[in-house]
PyMOL commands that place a pseudoatom at each C-alpha (Angstrom):
pseudoatom trace, name=CA, resn=UNK, resi=1, chain=A, elem=C, hetatm=0, pos=[-14.008, 12.087, -3.166]
pseudoatom trace, name=CA, resn=UNK, resi=2, chain=A, elem=C, hetatm=0, pos=[-14.431, 12.687, 0.535]
pseudoatom trace, name=CA, resn=UNK, resi=3, chain=A, elem=C, hetatm=0, pos=[-17.042, 15.192, 1.610]
pseudoatom trace, name=CA, resn=UNK, resi=4, chain=A, elem=C, hetatm=0, pos=[-14.605, 16.370, 4.287]
pseudoatom trace, name=CA, resn=UNK, resi=5, chain=A, elem=C, hetatm=0, pos=[-10.984, 17.065, 3.348]
pseudoatom trace, name=CA, resn=UNK, resi=6, chain=A, elem=C, hetatm=0, pos=[-8.552, 14.572, 4.831]
pseudoatom trace, name=CA, resn=UNK, resi=7, chain=A, elem=C, hetatm=0, pos=[-5.971, 15.837, 7.322]
pseudoatom trace, name=CA, resn=UNK, resi=8, chain=A, elem=C, hetatm=0, pos=[-2.518, 14.794, 6.166]
pseudoatom trace, name=CA, resn=UNK, resi=9, chain=A, elem=C, hetatm=0, pos=[0.270, 13.952, 8.587]
pseudoatom trace, name=CA, resn=UNK, resi=10, chain=A, elem=C, hetatm=0, pos=[2.246, 17.040, 7.515]
pseudoatom trace, name=CA, resn=UNK, resi=11, chain=A, elem=C, hetatm=0, pos=[-0.705, 19.230, 8.673]
pseudoatom trace, name=CA, resn=UNK, resi=12, chain=A, elem=C, hetatm=0, pos=[-1.214, 17.476, 12.000]
pseudoatom trace, name=CA, resn=UNK, resi=13, chain=A, elem=C, hetatm=0, pos=[-0.086, 18.800, 15.350]
pseudoatom trace, name=CA, resn=UNK, resi=14, chain=A, elem=C, hetatm=0, pos=[-0.584, 18.066, 19.043]
pseudoatom trace, name=CA, resn=UNK, resi=15, chain=A, elem=C, hetatm=0, pos=[-2.950, 15.260, 19.898]
pseudoatom trace, name=CA, resn=UNK, resi=16, chain=A, elem=C, hetatm=0, pos=[-3.782, 14.589, 16.218]
pseudoatom trace, name=CA, resn=UNK, resi=17, chain=A, elem=C, hetatm=0, pos=[-0.065, 14.146, 15.394]
pseudoatom trace, name=CA, resn=UNK, resi=18, chain=A, elem=C, hetatm=0, pos=[0.358, 11.809, 18.392]
pseudoatom trace, name=CA, resn=UNK, resi=19, chain=A, elem=C, hetatm=0, pos=[-2.651, 9.743, 17.296]
pseudoatom trace, name=CA, resn=UNK, resi=20, chain=A, elem=C, hetatm=0, pos=[-1.352, 9.655, 13.730]
pseudoatom trace, name=CA, resn=UNK, resi=21, chain=A, elem=C, hetatm=0, pos=[1.951, 8.281, 15.065]
pseudoatom trace, name=CA, resn=UNK, resi=22, chain=A, elem=C, hetatm=0, pos=[0.071, 5.537, 16.942]
pseudoatom trace, name=CA, resn=UNK, resi=23, chain=A, elem=C, hetatm=0, pos=[-1.976, 4.683, 13.863]
pseudoatom trace, name=CA, resn=UNK, resi=24, chain=A, elem=C, hetatm=0, pos=[1.124, 4.546, 11.696]
pseudoatom trace, name=CA, resn=UNK, resi=25, chain=A, elem=C, hetatm=0, pos=[2.832, 2.265, 14.226]
pseudoatom trace, name=CA, resn=UNK, resi=26, chain=A, elem=C, hetatm=0, pos=[-0.193, -0.049, 14.125]
pseudoatom trace, name=CA, resn=UNK, resi=27, chain=A, elem=C, hetatm=0, pos=[-1.134, -0.030, 10.444]
pseudoatom trace, name=CA, resn=UNK, resi=28, chain=A, elem=C, hetatm=0, pos=[2.075, 1.156, 8.784]
pseudoatom trace, name=CA, resn=UNK, resi=29, chain=A, elem=C, hetatm=0, pos=[-0.050, 3.969, 7.352]
pseudoatom trace, name=CA, resn=UNK, resi=30, chain=A, elem=C, hetatm=0, pos=[-2.760, 6.353, 8.531]
pseudoatom trace, name=CA, resn=UNK, resi=31, chain=A, elem=C, hetatm=0, pos=[-6.185, 5.138, 7.351]
pseudoatom trace, name=CA, resn=UNK, resi=32, chain=A, elem=C, hetatm=0, pos=[-8.368, 7.743, 5.627]
pseudoatom trace, name=CA, resn=UNK, resi=33, chain=A, elem=C, hetatm=0, pos=[-11.081, 7.162, 8.227]
pseudoatom trace, name=CA, resn=UNK, resi=34, chain=A, elem=C, hetatm=0, pos=[-8.791, 8.648, 10.867]
pseudoatom trace, name=CA, resn=UNK, resi=35, chain=A, elem=C, hetatm=0, pos=[-7.578, 11.398, 8.529]
pseudoatom trace, name=CA, resn=UNK, resi=36, chain=A, elem=C, hetatm=0, pos=[-11.247, 12.403, 8.386]
pseudoatom trace, name=CA, resn=UNK, resi=37, chain=A, elem=C, hetatm=0, pos=[-11.894, 11.969, 12.122]
pseudoatom trace, name=CA, resn=UNK, resi=38, chain=A, elem=C, hetatm=0, pos=[-8.912, 14.296, 12.680]
pseudoatom trace, name=CA, resn=UNK, resi=39, chain=A, elem=C, hetatm=0, pos=[-11.249, 17.178, 11.743]
pseudoatom trace, name=CA, resn=UNK, resi=40, chain=A, elem=C, hetatm=0, pos=[-12.802, 16.613, 15.207]
pseudoatom trace, name=CA, resn=UNK, resi=41, chain=A, elem=C, hetatm=0, pos=[-9.813, 15.845, 17.462]
pseudoatom trace, name=CA, resn=UNK, resi=42, chain=A, elem=C, hetatm=0, pos=[-11.833, 15.409, 20.705]
pseudoatom trace, name=CA, resn=UNK, resi=43, chain=A, elem=C, hetatm=0, pos=[-13.420, 12.282, 19.200]
pseudoatom trace, name=CA, resn=UNK, resi=44, chain=A, elem=C, hetatm=0, pos=[-10.546, 11.051, 17.039]
pseudoatom trace, name=CA, resn=UNK, resi=45, chain=A, elem=C, hetatm=0, pos=[-8.220, 9.912, 19.813]
pseudoatom trace, name=CA, resn=UNK, resi=46, chain=A, elem=C, hetatm=0, pos=[-10.934, 8.128, 21.861]
pseudoatom trace, name=CA, resn=UNK, resi=47, chain=A, elem=C, hetatm=0, pos=[-12.154, 6.401, 18.678]
pseudoatom trace, name=CA, resn=UNK, resi=48, chain=A, elem=C, hetatm=0, pos=[-8.625, 5.122, 18.062]
pseudoatom trace, name=CA, resn=UNK, resi=49, chain=A, elem=C, hetatm=0, pos=[-8.172, 4.060, 21.681]
pseudoatom trace, name=CA, resn=UNK, resi=50, chain=A, elem=C, hetatm=0, pos=[-11.446, 2.136, 21.614]
pseudoatom trace, name=CA, resn=UNK, resi=51, chain=A, elem=C, hetatm=0, pos=[-10.492, 0.361, 18.384]
pseudoatom trace, name=CA, resn=UNK, resi=52, chain=A, elem=C, hetatm=0, pos=[-7.041, -0.380, 19.814]
pseudoatom trace, name=CA, resn=UNK, resi=53, chain=A, elem=C, hetatm=0, pos=[-8.602, -1.868, 22.976]
pseudoatom trace, name=CA, resn=UNK, resi=54, chain=A, elem=C, hetatm=0, pos=[-11.225, -3.939, 21.150]
pseudoatom trace, name=CA, resn=UNK, resi=55, chain=A, elem=C, hetatm=0, pos=[-8.911, -5.155, 18.388]
pseudoatom trace, name=CA, resn=UNK, resi=56, chain=A, elem=C, hetatm=0, pos=[-5.263, -5.024, 19.417]
pseudoatom trace, name=CA, resn=UNK, resi=57, chain=A, elem=C, hetatm=0, pos=[-5.718, -5.804, 23.105]
pseudoatom trace, name=CA, resn=UNK, resi=58, chain=A, elem=C, hetatm=0, pos=[-8.310, -8.503, 22.561]
pseudoatom trace, name=CA, resn=UNK, resi=59, chain=A, elem=C, hetatm=0, pos=[-7.472, -12.099, 23.450]
pseudoatom trace, name=CA, resn=UNK, resi=60, chain=A, elem=C, hetatm=0, pos=[-9.479, -13.235, 20.420]
pseudoatom trace, name=CA, resn=UNK, resi=61, chain=A, elem=C, hetatm=0, pos=[-7.907, -14.410, 17.186]
pseudoatom trace, name=CA, resn=UNK, resi=62, chain=A, elem=C, hetatm=0, pos=[-7.801, -11.460, 14.720]
pseudoatom trace, name=CA, resn=UNK, resi=63, chain=A, elem=C, hetatm=0, pos=[-9.633, -13.716, 12.245]
pseudoatom trace, name=CA, resn=UNK, resi=64, chain=A, elem=C, hetatm=0, pos=[-12.683, -13.631, 14.561]
pseudoatom trace, name=CA, resn=UNK, resi=65, chain=A, elem=C, hetatm=0, pos=[-12.503, -9.870, 14.829]
pseudoatom trace, name=CA, resn=UNK, resi=66, chain=A, elem=C, hetatm=0, pos=[-12.388, -9.545, 11.035]
pseudoatom trace, name=CA, resn=UNK, resi=67, chain=A, elem=C, hetatm=0, pos=[-15.422, -11.842, 10.708]
pseudoatom trace, name=CA, resn=UNK, resi=68, chain=A, elem=C, hetatm=0, pos=[-17.350, -9.395, 12.867]
pseudoatom trace, name=CA, resn=UNK, resi=69, chain=A, elem=C, hetatm=0, pos=[-16.173, -6.234, 11.127]
pseudoatom trace, name=CA, resn=UNK, resi=70, chain=A, elem=C, hetatm=0, pos=[-16.692, -7.574, 7.618]
pseudoatom trace, name=CA, resn=UNK, resi=71, chain=A, elem=C, hetatm=0, pos=[-20.175, -8.901, 8.368]
pseudoatom trace, name=CA, resn=UNK, resi=72, chain=A, elem=C, hetatm=0, pos=[-21.192, -5.550, 9.915]
pseudoatom trace, name=CA, resn=UNK, resi=73, chain=A, elem=C, hetatm=0, pos=[-19.663, -3.614, 7.014]
pseudoatom trace, name=CA, resn=UNK, resi=74, chain=A, elem=C, hetatm=0, pos=[-21.570, -5.811, 4.563]
pseudoatom trace, name=CA, resn=UNK, resi=75, chain=A, elem=C, hetatm=0, pos=[-24.824, -5.324, 6.450]
pseudoatom trace, name=CA, resn=UNK, resi=76, chain=A, elem=C, hetatm=0, pos=[-24.424, -1.527, 6.461]
pseudoatom trace, name=CA, resn=UNK, resi=77, chain=A, elem=C, hetatm=0, pos=[-23.075, -1.524, 2.927]
pseudoatom trace, name=CA, resn=UNK, resi=78, chain=A, elem=C, hetatm=0, pos=[-19.940, 0.327, 3.974]
pseudoatom trace, name=CA, resn=UNK, resi=79, chain=A, elem=C, hetatm=0, pos=[-17.735, 0.025, 0.928]
pseudoatom trace, name=CA, resn=UNK, resi=80, chain=A, elem=C, hetatm=0, pos=[-14.873, 1.685, 2.786]
pseudoatom trace, name=CA, resn=UNK, resi=81, chain=A, elem=C, hetatm=0, pos=[-14.906, -0.652, 5.797]
pseudoatom trace, name=CA, resn=UNK, resi=82, chain=A, elem=C, hetatm=0, pos=[-15.655, -3.731, 3.719]
pseudoatom trace, name=CA, resn=UNK, resi=83, chain=A, elem=C, hetatm=0, pos=[-12.716, -3.030, 1.422]
pseudoatom trace, name=CA, resn=UNK, resi=84, chain=A, elem=C, hetatm=0, pos=[-10.134, -2.159, 4.083]
pseudoatom trace, name=CA, resn=UNK, resi=85, chain=A, elem=C, hetatm=0, pos=[-11.111, -5.035, 6.346]
pseudoatom trace, name=CA, resn=UNK, resi=86, chain=A, elem=C, hetatm=0, pos=[-11.225, -7.516, 3.486]
pseudoatom trace, name=CA, resn=UNK, resi=87, chain=A, elem=C, hetatm=0, pos=[-7.545, -6.654, 2.997]
pseudoatom trace, name=CA, resn=UNK, resi=88, chain=A, elem=C, hetatm=0, pos=[-6.873, -7.120, 6.723]
pseudoatom trace, name=CA, resn=UNK, resi=89, chain=A, elem=C, hetatm=0, pos=[-8.822, -10.402, 6.737]
pseudoatom trace, name=CA, resn=UNK, resi=90, chain=A, elem=C, hetatm=0, pos=[-6.822, -11.796, 3.852]
pseudoatom trace, name=CA, resn=UNK, resi=91, chain=A, elem=C, hetatm=0, pos=[-3.653, -10.930, 5.779]
pseudoatom trace, name=CA, resn=UNK, resi=92, chain=A, elem=C, hetatm=0, pos=[-5.054, -12.742, 8.832]
pseudoatom trace, name=CA, resn=UNK, resi=93, chain=A, elem=C, hetatm=0, pos=[-5.787, -15.999, 7.048]
pseudoatom trace, name=CA, resn=UNK, resi=94, chain=A, elem=C, hetatm=0, pos=[-9.328, -15.699, 5.741]
pseudoatom trace, name=CA, resn=UNK, resi=95, chain=A, elem=C, hetatm=0, pos=[-9.742, -16.653, 2.088]
pseudoatom trace, name=CA, resn=UNK, resi=96, chain=A, elem=C, hetatm=0, pos=[-11.793, -14.793, -0.500]
pseudoatom trace, name=CA, resn=UNK, resi=97, chain=A, elem=C, hetatm=0, pos=[-14.172, -17.797, -0.520]
pseudoatom trace, name=CA, resn=UNK, resi=98, chain=A, elem=C, hetatm=0, pos=[-14.646, -17.609, 3.251]
pseudoatom trace, name=CA, resn=UNK, resi=99, chain=A, elem=C, hetatm=0, pos=[-15.344, -13.883, 3.034]
pseudoatom trace, name=CA, resn=UNK, resi=100, chain=A, elem=C, hetatm=0, pos=[-17.996, -14.500, 0.381]
pseudoatom trace, name=CA, resn=UNK, resi=101, chain=A, elem=C, hetatm=0, pos=[-19.454, -17.385, 2.406]
pseudoatom trace, name=CA, resn=UNK, resi=102, chain=A, elem=C, hetatm=0, pos=[-19.914, -15.142, 5.458]
pseudoatom trace, name=CA, resn=UNK, resi=103, chain=A, elem=C, hetatm=0, pos=[-22.638, -13.234, 3.639]
pseudoatom trace, name=CA, resn=UNK, resi=104, chain=A, elem=C, hetatm=0, pos=[-24.827, -16.330, 3.081]
pseudoatom trace, name=CA, resn=UNK, resi=105, chain=A, elem=C, hetatm=0, pos=[-26.101, -18.138, 6.173]
pseudoatom trace, name=CA, resn=UNK, resi=106, chain=A, elem=C, hetatm=0, pos=[-26.712, -21.254, 4.053]
pseudoatom trace, name=CA, resn=UNK, resi=107, chain=A, elem=C, hetatm=0, pos=[-22.910, -21.633, 3.722]
pseudoatom trace, name=CA, resn=UNK, resi=108, chain=A, elem=C, hetatm=0, pos=[-21.977, -21.071, 7.375]
pseudoatom trace, name=CA, resn=UNK, resi=109, chain=A, elem=C, hetatm=0, pos=[-21.651, -24.810, 7.905]
pseudoatom trace, name=CA, resn=UNK, resi=110, chain=A, elem=C, hetatm=0, pos=[-18.232, -24.468, 6.210]
pseudoatom trace, name=CA, resn=UNK, resi=111, chain=A, elem=C, hetatm=0, pos=[-17.013, -22.596, 9.282]
pseudoatom trace, name=CA, resn=UNK, resi=112, chain=A, elem=C, hetatm=0, pos=[-16.057, -24.100, 12.656]
pseudoatom trace, name=CA, resn=UNK, resi=113, chain=A, elem=C, hetatm=0, pos=[-18.886, -24.130, 15.225]
pseudoatom trace, name=CA, resn=UNK, resi=114, chain=A, elem=C, hetatm=0, pos=[-17.396, -21.208, 17.146]
pseudoatom trace, name=CA, resn=UNK, resi=115, chain=A, elem=C, hetatm=0, pos=[-17.378, -19.054, 14.018]
pseudoatom trace, name=CA, resn=UNK, resi=116, chain=A, elem=C, hetatm=0, pos=[-20.900, -20.176, 13.070]
pseudoatom trace, name=CA, resn=UNK, resi=117, chain=A, elem=C, hetatm=0, pos=[-22.072, -19.031, 16.511]
pseudoatom trace, name=CA, resn=UNK, resi=118, chain=A, elem=C, hetatm=0, pos=[-20.332, -15.683, 16.009]
pseudoatom trace, name=CA, resn=UNK, resi=119, chain=A, elem=C, hetatm=0, pos=[-21.797, -15.169, 12.529]
pseudoatom trace, name=CA, resn=UNK, resi=120, chain=A, elem=C, hetatm=0, pos=[-25.301, -15.957, 13.837]
pseudoatom trace, name=CA, resn=UNK, resi=121, chain=A, elem=C, hetatm=0, pos=[-24.769, -13.515, 16.751]
pseudoatom trace, name=CA, resn=UNK, resi=122, chain=A, elem=C, hetatm=0, pos=[-23.668, -10.710, 14.427]
pseudoatom trace, name=CA, resn=UNK, resi=123, chain=A, elem=C, hetatm=0, pos=[-26.643, -11.387, 12.138]
pseudoatom trace, name=CA, resn=UNK, resi=124, chain=A, elem=C, hetatm=0, pos=[-29.056, -11.300, 15.077]
pseudoatom trace, name=CA, resn=UNK, resi=125, chain=A, elem=C, hetatm=0, pos=[-27.439, -8.110, 16.392]
pseudoatom trace, name=CA, resn=UNK, resi=126, chain=A, elem=C, hetatm=0, pos=[-27.824, -6.461, 13.006]
pseudoatom trace, name=CA, resn=UNK, resi=127, chain=A, elem=C, hetatm=0, pos=[-31.450, -7.538, 12.678]
pseudoatom trace, name=CA, resn=UNK, resi=128, chain=A, elem=C, hetatm=0, pos=[-32.460, -6.230, 16.107]
pseudoatom trace, name=CA, resn=UNK, resi=129, chain=A, elem=C, hetatm=0, pos=[-30.054, -6.054, 19.031]
pseudoatom trace, name=CA, resn=UNK, resi=130, chain=A, elem=C, hetatm=0, pos=[-33.037, -5.920, 21.417]
pseudoatom trace, name=CA, resn=UNK, resi=131, chain=A, elem=C, hetatm=0, pos=[-34.260, -9.326, 20.275]
pseudoatom trace, name=CA, resn=UNK, resi=132, chain=A, elem=C, hetatm=0, pos=[-31.237, -11.599, 20.036]
pseudoatom trace, name=CA, resn=UNK, resi=133, chain=A, elem=C, hetatm=0, pos=[-32.662, -15.090, 20.536]
pseudoatom trace, name=CA, resn=UNK, resi=134, chain=A, elem=C, hetatm=0, pos=[-31.567, -16.950, 23.656]
pseudoatom trace, name=CA, resn=UNK, resi=135, chain=A, elem=C, hetatm=0, pos=[-30.335, -19.886, 21.575]
pseudoatom trace, name=CA, resn=UNK, resi=136, chain=A, elem=C, hetatm=0, pos=[-28.028, -17.542, 19.630]
pseudoatom trace, name=CA, resn=UNK, resi=137, chain=A, elem=C, hetatm=0, pos=[-26.620, -16.111, 22.858]
pseudoatom trace, name=CA, resn=UNK, resi=138, chain=A, elem=C, hetatm=0, pos=[-26.319, -19.568, 24.397]
pseudoatom trace, name=CA, resn=UNK, resi=139, chain=A, elem=C, hetatm=0, pos=[-24.254, -20.665, 21.376]
pseudoatom trace, name=CA, resn=UNK, resi=140, chain=A, elem=C, hetatm=0, pos=[-21.946, -17.725, 22.017]
pseudoatom trace, name=CA, resn=UNK, resi=141, chain=A, elem=C, hetatm=0, pos=[-21.597, -18.700, 25.671]
pseudoatom trace, name=CA, resn=UNK, resi=142, chain=A, elem=C, hetatm=0, pos=[-20.609, -22.212, 24.591]
pseudoatom trace, name=CA, resn=UNK, resi=143, chain=A, elem=C, hetatm=0, pos=[-17.596, -20.880, 22.691]
pseudoatom trace, name=CA, resn=UNK, resi=144, chain=A, elem=C, hetatm=0, pos=[-16.610, -17.555, 24.218]
pseudoatom trace, name=CA, resn=UNK, resi=145, chain=A, elem=C, hetatm=0, pos=[-15.940, -16.110, 27.659]
pseudoatom trace, name=CA, resn=UNK, resi=146, chain=A, elem=C, hetatm=0, pos=[-18.071, -13.277, 28.985]
pseudoatom trace, name=CA, resn=UNK, resi=147, chain=A, elem=C, hetatm=0, pos=[-15.158, -10.905, 28.393]
pseudoatom trace, name=CA, resn=UNK, resi=148, chain=A, elem=C, hetatm=0, pos=[-14.897, -12.061, 24.774]
pseudoatom trace, name=CA, resn=UNK, resi=149, chain=A, elem=C, hetatm=0, pos=[-18.654, -11.639, 24.230]
pseudoatom trace, name=CA, resn=UNK, resi=150, chain=A, elem=C, hetatm=0, pos=[-18.487, -8.079, 25.526]
pseudoatom trace, name=CA, resn=UNK, resi=151, chain=A, elem=C, hetatm=0, pos=[-15.408, -7.441, 23.342]
pseudoatom trace, name=CA, resn=UNK, resi=152, chain=A, elem=C, hetatm=0, pos=[-17.213, -8.785, 20.234]
pseudoatom trace, name=CA, resn=UNK, resi=153, chain=A, elem=C, hetatm=0, pos=[-20.441, -6.930, 20.981]
pseudoatom trace, name=CA, resn=UNK, resi=154, chain=A, elem=C, hetatm=0, pos=[-18.651, -3.619, 21.437]
pseudoatom trace, name=CA, resn=UNK, resi=155, chain=A, elem=C, hetatm=0, pos=[-16.667, -4.257, 18.264]
pseudoatom trace, name=CA, resn=UNK, resi=156, chain=A, elem=C, hetatm=0, pos=[-19.971, -4.690, 16.380]
pseudoatom trace, name=CA, resn=UNK, resi=157, chain=A, elem=C, hetatm=0, pos=[-21.150, -1.332, 17.654]
pseudoatom trace, name=CA, resn=UNK, resi=158, chain=A, elem=C, hetatm=0, pos=[-17.879, 0.370, 16.769]
pseudoatom trace, name=CA, resn=UNK, resi=159, chain=A, elem=C, hetatm=0, pos=[-17.916, -1.186, 13.285]
pseudoatom trace, name=CA, resn=UNK, resi=160, chain=A, elem=C, hetatm=0, pos=[-21.445, 0.187, 12.795]
pseudoatom trace, name=CA, resn=UNK, resi=161, chain=A, elem=C, hetatm=0, pos=[-20.262, 3.666, 13.814]
pseudoatom trace, name=CA, resn=UNK, resi=162, chain=A, elem=C, hetatm=0, pos=[-17.193, 3.550, 11.594]
pseudoatom trace, name=CA, resn=UNK, resi=163, chain=A, elem=C, hetatm=0, pos=[-19.151, 2.185, 8.631]
pseudoatom trace, name=CA, resn=UNK, resi=164, chain=A, elem=C, hetatm=0, pos=[-21.941, 4.691, 8.821]
pseudoatom trace, name=CA, resn=UNK, resi=165, chain=A, elem=C, hetatm=0, pos=[-19.446, 7.550, 9.281]
pseudoatom trace, name=CA, resn=UNK, resi=166, chain=A, elem=C, hetatm=0, pos=[-17.452, 6.388, 6.261]
pseudoatom trace, name=CA, resn=UNK, resi=167, chain=A, elem=C, hetatm=0, pos=[-20.666, 6.115, 4.205]
pseudoatom trace, name=CA, resn=UNK, resi=168, chain=A, elem=C, hetatm=0, pos=[-22.073, 9.522, 5.171]
pseudoatom trace, name=CA, resn=UNK, resi=169, chain=A, elem=C, hetatm=0, pos=[-18.755, 11.348, 4.618]
pseudoatom trace, name=CA, resn=UNK, resi=170, chain=A, elem=C, hetatm=0, pos=[-17.871, 9.320, 1.508]
pseudoatom trace, name=CA, resn=UNK, resi=171, chain=A, elem=C, hetatm=0, pos=[-14.394, 8.549, 2.781]
pseudoatom trace, name=CA, resn=UNK, resi=172, chain=A, elem=C, hetatm=0, pos=[-12.216, 7.266, -0.077]
pseudoatom trace, name=CA, resn=UNK, resi=173, chain=A, elem=C, hetatm=0, pos=[-10.563, 3.847, -0.027]
pseudoatom trace, name=CA, resn=UNK, resi=174, chain=A, elem=C, hetatm=0, pos=[-6.988, 4.061, 1.189]
pseudoatom trace, name=CA, resn=UNK, resi=175, chain=A, elem=C, hetatm=0, pos=[-4.335, 3.944, -1.510]
pseudoatom trace, name=CA, resn=UNK, resi=176, chain=A, elem=C, hetatm=0, pos=[-2.389, 1.310, 0.459]
pseudoatom trace, name=CA, resn=UNK, resi=177, chain=A, elem=C, hetatm=0, pos=[-5.165, -1.277, 0.034]
pseudoatom trace, name=CA, resn=UNK, resi=178, chain=A, elem=C, hetatm=0, pos=[-4.192, -3.938, -2.498]
pseudoatom trace, name=CA, resn=UNK, resi=179, chain=A, elem=C, hetatm=0, pos=[-6.147, -4.883, -5.598]
pseudoatom trace, name=CA, resn=UNK, resi=180, chain=A, elem=C, hetatm=0, pos=[-7.211, -8.265, -4.100]
pseudoatom trace, name=CA, resn=UNK, resi=181, chain=A, elem=C, hetatm=0, pos=[-9.280, -6.457, -1.476]
pseudoatom trace, name=CA, resn=UNK, resi=182, chain=A, elem=C, hetatm=0, pos=[-11.085, -4.213, -3.943]
pseudoatom trace, name=CA, resn=UNK, resi=183, chain=A, elem=C, hetatm=0, pos=[-12.295, -6.987, -6.210]
for i in range(1, 183): cmd.bond("trace and resi %d" % i, "trace and resi %d" % (i + 1))
show_as sticks, trace
zoom trace
C-alpha cells in the first residue's frame, strides 16, 4: 500500500487533469507513480515533461531506453520501476532472457557492441558518476552521438529519481501491468 494516497483521475483538476490526459494518451493509463506525484502538482508536470522529452522525443530505439531504465531500477532495487519497465521492455522487443542477462556483466557479450557499451556506461554511472573510466566513455562515443549520450545520461538520473521516489513512498505496482512482467 502506498504511503501517500493516489490521486485518481476523477479527483484531478487543472494542471493535474491536463497532465493525466497526456499520460493517458501516452500509456493508455495513468501510472501510479504520477498519481502519487499529483500530490505535488508543481513537480508533477515538469517530471512528466522531462520523461516525455527523454523517452518519447528521443531519437534512440526504445529498447535502448529500457535497457537504461531497467538497469538503474535493478541497481536501486526499485521493484515498482523494474516491474513496470520490464513490461514496457517486453513490448519493445527485449526478451525475459535479455532482461536477466543485463544484470550480469559476464553475459553482456550476448548483446550487440552498442548495447554492451551502454550497459557498461550505466554500471559505471551507478558505481560512481564522478569516476566513469575514459574507456567506458570512449566506447559510448563510438556508438552514440553527443546528443544521445546526454539523453541517456539524463535518463539515468531521472530513472534514479523515479526509482528512489517509488521506493520511499512504497508506490504500488499498477494494475495494468501483466503477469509476465511481475514474474
